[in-house]
C-alpha positions as CSV (number, residue, x, y, z in Angstrom):
1,X,-27.6,-91.6,-40.4
2,X,-28.3,-88.1,-40.0
3,X,-32.2,-88.9,-40.0
4,X,-31.5,-91.5,-37.4
5,X,-29.7,-89.1,-35.1
6,X,-32.7,-86.6,-35.4
7,X,-35.3,-89.0,-34.9
8,X,-33.6,-89.7,-31.6
9,X,-33.4,-85.9,-30.7
10,X,-36.8,-85.4,-31.6
11,X,-37.8,-88.5,-29.2
12,X,-35.9,-87.0,-26.3
13,X,-37.4,-83.3,-27.0
14,X,-40.8,-84.6,-26.9
15,X,-39.9,-86.6,-23.6
16,X,-38.2,-83.7,-21.8
17,X,-40.8,-81.2,-22.9
18,X,-43.8,-83.1,-21.2
19,X,-41.4,-84.4,-18.4
20,X,-40.6,-80.9,-17.3
21,X,-43.6,-78.8,-18.0
22,X,-46.8,-81.1,-17.5
23,X,-48.3,-81.7,-14.2
24,X,-48.8,-85.1,-12.7
25,X,-50.6,-88.0,-14.3
26,X,-53.6,-87.6,-12.0
27,X,-54.4,-84.0,-13.5
28,X,-57.4,-84.4,-16.0
29,X,-55.2,-82.5,-18.4
30,X,-52.4,-84.9,-18.6
31,X,-54.6,-87.9,-18.7
32,X,-56.5,-86.2,-21.8
33,X,-53.4,-85.0,-23.6
34,X,-51.6,-88.5,-22.8
35,X,-54.6,-90.4,-24.5
36,X,-54.3,-88.0,-27.4
37,X,-50.8,-88.9,-27.9
38,X,-51.6,-92.4,-28.0
39,X,-54.3,-91.9,-30.6
40,X,-51.7,-89.8,-32.7
41,X,-48.9,-92.4,-32.5
42,X,-51.3,-95.2,-33.3
43,X,-52.8,-93.3,-36.3
44,X,-49.4,-92.1,-37.7
45,X,-48.1,-95.8,-37.6
46,X,-51.0,-96.8,-39.8
47,X,-50.8,-93.9,-42.0
48,X,-47.0,-94.3,-42.5
49,X,-47.5,-98.2,-43.5
50,X,-50.4,-97.1,-46.0
51,X,-47.7,-94.6,-47.7
52,X,-45.4,-97.8,-47.8
53,X,-48.1,-99.8,-49.2
54,X,-48.5,-97.4,-52.1
55,X,-44.9,-98.6,-53.4
56,X,-44.2,-95.5,-55.4
57,X,-41.8,-93.7,-53.5
58,X,-42.4,-90.6,-55.0
59,X,-40.6,-87.3,-53.6
60,X,-43.7,-86.3,-51.9
61,X,-44.4,-89.5,-50.4
62,X,-40.9,-89.8,-49.0
63,X,-41.3,-86.5,-47.2
64,X,-44.4,-87.3,-45.8
65,X,-42.9,-90.8,-44.5
66,X,-40.2,-88.7,-42.8
67,X,-42.6,-86.5,-41.2
68,X,-44.8,-89.3,-40.0
69,X,-41.5,-90.9,-38.6
70,X,-40.6,-87.7,-36.7
71,X,-44.0,-87.4,-35.5
72,X,-44.2,-90.8,-34.1
73,X,-40.9,-90.4,-32.5
74,X,-41.7,-87.0,-30.7
75,X,-45.2,-88.3,-29.6
76,X,-43.7,-91.6,-28.5
77,X,-41.4,-89.5,-26.1
78,X,-44.0,-87.5,-24.9
79,X,-46.3,-90.3,-24.3
80,X,-43.2,-92.2,-22.2
81,X,-42.7,-88.9,-20.3
82,X,-45.8,-89.8,-18.4
83,X,-44.2,-93.0,-16.9
84,X,-41.2,-91.3,-16.0
85,X,-42.9,-88.1,-14.4
86,X,-43.4,-90.7,-11.6
87,X,-39.7,-91.5,-11.6
88,X,-38.5,-88.2,-11.8
89,X,-40.7,-86.6,-9.1
90,X,-40.2,-89.7,-6.6
91,X,-37.7,-89.2,-3.8
92,X,-36.8,-92.7,-4.4
93,X,-34.5,-93.4,-7.5
94,X,-33.3,-96.5,-5.9
95,X,-36.8,-98.2,-6.5
96,X,-37.8,-96.4,-9.4
97,X,-34.6,-97.1,-11.6
98,X,-36.0,-99.9,-13.8
99,X,-38.4,-97.0,-15.3
100,X,-35.2,-95.0,-16.3
101,X,-33.7,-98.2,-17.8
102,X,-36.7,-98.6,-20.0
103,X,-36.3,-95.1,-21.4
104,X,-32.6,-95.6,-21.9
105,X,-33.2,-98.7,-23.9
106,X,-35.9,-96.9,-26.1
107,X,-33.4,-94.0,-26.7
108,X,-30.7,-96.4,-27.9
109,X,-33.1,-98.3,-29.9
110,X,-34.3,-95.1,-31.6
111,X,-30.5,-94.4,-32.4
112,X,-29.4,-97.6,-33.9
113,X,-32.5,-98.6,-35.8
114,X,-32.7,-97.5,-39.1
115,X,-34.4,-100.0,-41.6
116,X,-37.9,-99.8,-42.1
117,X,-38.8,-103.3,-40.9
118,X,-37.2,-102.6,-37.5
119,X,-38.4,-99.1,-37.2
120,X,-42.0,-100.3,-37.7
121,X,-41.4,-103.1,-34.8
122,X,-39.8,-100.7,-32.5
123,X,-42.3,-97.9,-33.0
124,X,-45.4,-100.2,-32.4
125,X,-43.2,-101.9,-29.6
126,X,-42.8,-98.2,-28.0
127,X,-46.4,-97.6,-28.7
128,X,-47.3,-100.6,-26.7
129,X,-45.0,-99.8,-23.6
130,X,-46.7,-96.4,-23.7
131,X,-50.2,-97.8,-23.7
132,X,-49.6,-100.2,-20.9
133,X,-48.4,-97.8,-18.5
134,X,-50.9,-95.2,-19.5
135,X,-53.5,-97.7,-18.6
136,X,-51.6,-99.0,-15.4
137,X,-51.7,-95.2,-14.1
138,X,-55.2,-94.6,-15.0
139,X,-56.9,-97.9,-13.6
140,X,-56.4,-97.3,-10.1
141,X,-57.8,-93.9,-10.5
142,X,-61.0,-95.2,-12.2
143,X,-61.3,-98.0,-9.6
144,X,-60.3,-95.8,-6.7
145,X,-57.8,-98.4,-5.4
146,X,-54.5,-99.9,-5.6
147,X,-53.8,-103.6,-5.2
148,X,-52.5,-106.7,-7.1
149,X,-55.9,-107.0,-8.5
150,X,-56.1,-103.6,-9.9
151,X,-52.6,-103.9,-11.7
152,X,-53.7,-107.5,-13.0
153,X,-56.7,-105.7,-14.6
154,X,-54.6,-103.0,-16.1
155,X,-52.4,-106.0,-17.6
156,X,-55.3,-107.7,-19.0
157,X,-57.0,-104.6,-20.6
158,X,-53.8,-103.7,-22.1
159,X,-53.5,-107.1,-23.8
160,X,-56.9,-106.8,-25.1
161,X,-56.5,-103.3,-26.4
162,X,-53.0,-104.2,-28.0
163,X,-54.5,-107.3,-29.7
164,X,-57.0,-105.3,-31.2
165,X,-54.9,-102.6,-32.6
166,X,-52.5,-105.4,-33.9
167,X,-55.3,-107.1,-35.8
168,X,-56.5,-103.7,-37.7
169,X,-52.8,-102.6,-38.0
170,X,-51.8,-105.6,-40.1
171,X,-54.3,-104.6,-43.0
172,X,-52.4,-101.2,-43.4
173,X,-49.7,-102.6,-45.5
174,X,-48.1,-105.7,-47.1
175,X,-45.2,-105.2,-44.4
176,X,-47.5,-105.0,-41.7
177,X,-49.2,-108.1,-42.8
178,X,-46.2,-110.1,-42.8
179,X,-45.0,-108.8,-39.5
180,X,-48.1,-109.5,-37.9
181,X,-47.0,-112.5,-35.8
182,X,-44.1,-110.6,-34.4
183,X,-46.6,-107.6,-33.4
184,X,-48.9,-110.2,-31.7
185,X,-46.0,-111.3,-29.9
186,X,-45.2,-108.0,-28.9
187,X,-49.0,-107.2,-27.8
188,X,-49.3,-110.2,-25.4
189,X,-45.3,-110.3,-24.3
190,X,-44.8,-106.5,-23.2
191,X,-47.7,-106.3,-20.8
192,X,-47.1,-110.0,-19.5
193,X,-43.4,-109.2,-18.9
194,X,-44.0,-105.6,-17.1
195,X,-46.6,-107.4,-14.9
196,X,-43.9,-110.3,-14.1
197,X,-41.5,-107.5,-13.2
198,X,-44.3,-105.9,-10.8
199,X,-45.2,-109.1,-9.3
200,X,-41.5,-109.8,-8.8
201,X,-41.2,-106.4,-7.0
202,X,-38.9,-105.3,-9.4
203,X,-41.1,-102.3,-10.5
204,X,-42.5,-99.8,-7.9
205,X,-46.1,-99.8,-7.2
206,X,-47.2,-97.0,-9.7
207,X,-49.0,-94.7,-9.5
208,X,-48.2,-94.3,-6.3
209,X,-44.6,-92.4,-5.4
210,X,-42.7,-91.6,-2.2
211,X,-42.7,-87.9,-2.4
212,X,-40.5,-87.4,0.9
213,X,-39.0,-89.4,3.5
214,X,-36.4,-89.1,6.3
215,X,-35.6,-89.8,9.7
216,X,-36.1,-87.4,12.7
217,X,-35.4,-87.4,16.5
218,X,-39.1,-86.6,17.2
219,X,-42.3,-86.2,15.2
220,X,-45.4,-84.5,16.8
221,X,-48.7,-83.5,15.0
222,X,-49.6,-80.0,15.9
223,X,-53.3,-78.6,16.5
224,X,-53.3,-77.1,12.9
225,X,-52.6,-80.5,11.2
226,X,-49.0,-80.0,10.5
227,X,-46.0,-82.3,11.5
228,X,-43.2,-80.5,13.7
229,X,-39.9,-82.5,13.5
230,X,-36.5,-82.5,14.9
231,X,-33.9,-83.3,12.2
232,X,-30.1,-83.2,12.3
233,X,-28.4,-81.0,9.7
234,X,-25.9,-82.9,7.9
235,X,-22.8,-81.1,6.0
236,X,-22.1,-84.0,3.8
237,X,-24.7,-82.8,1.2
238,X,-24.8,-85.6,-1.6
239,X,-23.4,-88.4,0.4
240,X,-26.0,-87.7,3.1
241,X,-28.8,-87.9,0.8
242,X,-27.7,-91.4,-0.1
243,X,-27.3,-92.5,3.3
244,X,-28.4,-90.4,6.1
245,X,-26.8,-90.6,9.5
246,X,-28.8,-90.4,12.8
247,X,-26.9,-89.9,16.0
248,X,-28.5,-91.7,18.7
249,X,-28.3,-89.5,21.9
250,X,-29.0,-90.0,25.6
251,X,-32.7,-89.6,26.3
252,X,-34.0,-90.4,22.6
253,X,-37.0,-92.4,22.6
254,X,-36.0,-94.0,19.2
255,X,-36.1,-93.1,15.8
256,X,-38.9,-91.6,14.0
257,X,-39.5,-92.3,10.3
258,X,-41.6,-89.8,8.4
259,X,-42.9,-90.3,4.8
260,X,-45.3,-88.7,2.3
261,X,-46.8,-90.6,-0.4
262,X,-48.1,-89.0,-3.4
263,X,-51.2,-90.5,-4.7
264,X,-54.2,-89.6,-7.0
265,X,-57.5,-88.1,-5.6
266,X,-59.8,-90.5,-4.0
267,X,-57.6,-93.4,-4.3
268,X,-57.2,-95.4,-1.1
269,X,-54.7,-98.3,-0.4
270,X,-53.2,-99.8,2.9
271,X,-49.6,-98.5,3.4
272,X,-47.0,-100.1,5.7
273,X,-43.9,-99.1,7.2
274,X,-41.6,-102.1,7.4
275,X,-38.3,-101.6,9.5
276,X,-35.0,-103.7,8.7
277,X,-31.7,-103.8,9.8
278,X,-28.7,-105.1,8.2
279,X,-27.1,-108.1,9.8
280,X,-23.3,-108.2,9.1
281,X,-22.9,-111.9,10.3
282,X,-25.6,-113.1,8.0
283,X,-24.9,-110.5,5.2
284,X,-28.6,-109.8,4.8
285,X,-31.6,-107.4,5.8
286,X,-33.5,-108.7,8.9
287,X,-37.0,-107.6,9.8
288,X,-37.5,-105.6,13.0
289,X,-40.9,-106.3,14.3
290,X,-44.2,-106.3,12.3
291,X,-45.0,-103.5,9.7
292,X,-46.6,-100.8,10.9
293,X,-50.0,-100.1,8.8
294,X,-52.0,-96.8,7.8
295,X,-54.9,-96.3,5.3
296,X,-53.6,-94.0,2.6
297,X,-56.1,-91.4,1.3
298,X,-55.0,-89.7,-1.6
299,X,-55.1,-86.3,-3.4
300,X,-53.3,-84.2,-1.1
301,X,-50.8,-81.9,-2.7
302,X,-48.1,-82.7,-0.2
303,X,-48.8,-86.4,-0.2
304,X,-50.4,-88.7,2.3
305,X,-48.3,-88.1,5.5
306,X,-47.3,-90.8,8.3
307,X,-44.7,-91.5,10.5
308,X,-43.7,-94.6,12.8
309,X,-41.3,-94.8,15.6
310,X,-38.6,-97.7,16.4
311,X,-37.4,-97.9,20.0
312,X,-34.3,-99.9,21.2
313,X,-32.6,-99.3,18.1
314,X,-28.8,-100.5,17.6
315,X,-25.9,-99.1,15.9
316,X,-25.7,-100.2,12.2
317,X,-27.3,-99.7,9.0
318,X,-31.1,-99.5,8.8
319,X,-33.9,-99.2,6.3
320,X,-37.4,-98.4,6.3
321,X,-39.5,-99.7,3.2
322,X,-43.1,-98.2,2.5
323,X,-45.3,-100.6,0.8
324,X,-48.7,-101.0,-0.4
325,X,-50.9,-103.9,0.3
326,X,-47.9,-105.1,2.6
327,X,-46.2,-106.3,-0.4
328,X,-45.4,-103.7,-3.2
329,X,-42.6,-101.3,-2.9
330,X,-43.5,-97.6,-2.9
331,X,-40.2,-96.5,-1.8
332,X,-37.6,-96.9,0.6
333,X,-34.9,-95.1,2.8
334,X,-31.7,-96.5,4.1
335,X,-29.7,-94.9,6.9
336,X,-26.8,-95.4,9.4
337,X,-27.3,-95.0,13.3
338,X,-24.5,-94.2,15.4
339,X,-24.2,-93.8,19.1
340,X,-23.2,-90.5,20.5
341,X,-21.7,-87.5,18.8
342,X,-22.8,-83.8,18.8
343,X,-25.1,-83.2,15.9
344,X,-26.8,-79.9,15.4
345,X,-30.8,-80.6,15.6
346,X,-33.2,-78.3,13.9
347,X,-36.9,-77.9,14.3
348,X,-38.6,-78.1,10.8
349,X,-42.2,-78.3,9.9
350,X,-43.3,-81.3,7.5
């Protein structure tokens, strides 16, 4: 059991090290390092199976087996961090939570799986998940666009690579040969399942991330290209982060929503702001007008910045959803509109 706990610790250590210290996925160094991690994991799984196939279980081979297992766990955690760099650095946890759920499931699986047969399937499964998201993140960078076709291409390429790896993997040991049907199922099932979640809008539109979002009393663009905005101060701290309050004052021309979308350089995509209010009588969100569209150009350090305005706004709960291709969710901000009050308004540079 100590070995199992240590494997989990190594997995988490690999994840945290890269998630905290590495730059974003669009950085060339990160992409090359991520590829190196995947190659190491794939090679170590094959090497460990080759050790098992010798069927001698000498002291040296048992030690090599343990080192290989720890190496697979560490680099698996490190490779998964490339997925969760997106989630951690995104402003909208409410949208990116499925990515955190995948991480938690992988940690629990590492903790409770101890037998070799299940450990083998788990390691291959995590390797395929990491490969899938690595390809999902890099395909838009290569194609310089982000849309449903780009994502479908990512899934198709992952299935092809996963099946090819699974085919060669089955020759590494007798155990791998007998488990080949299960591994083939994972090679097809994991990309197809994640693809289904994406097209059902459960997953956010990676690699795009909502870096910043807020509601303001006014937003203007200065001659230097900066955005100057008037924003309310709110003493509720953490609660105000969850649901900001906007006090609608006499003379307000409406509510301004500002967003900054983080995107890789040279990537372009259609972005929109979709305004909705919560209808208490119908208990559902209702669209308020047509989405306001922009054309995103990636590569800016502070993200692609844009704002939209909604006039004749009413009291109650509102939200603005930032979408790509008028469909896939990048991020979302919910806020409450209250008429009157005496808020302190500050001028800020965005």
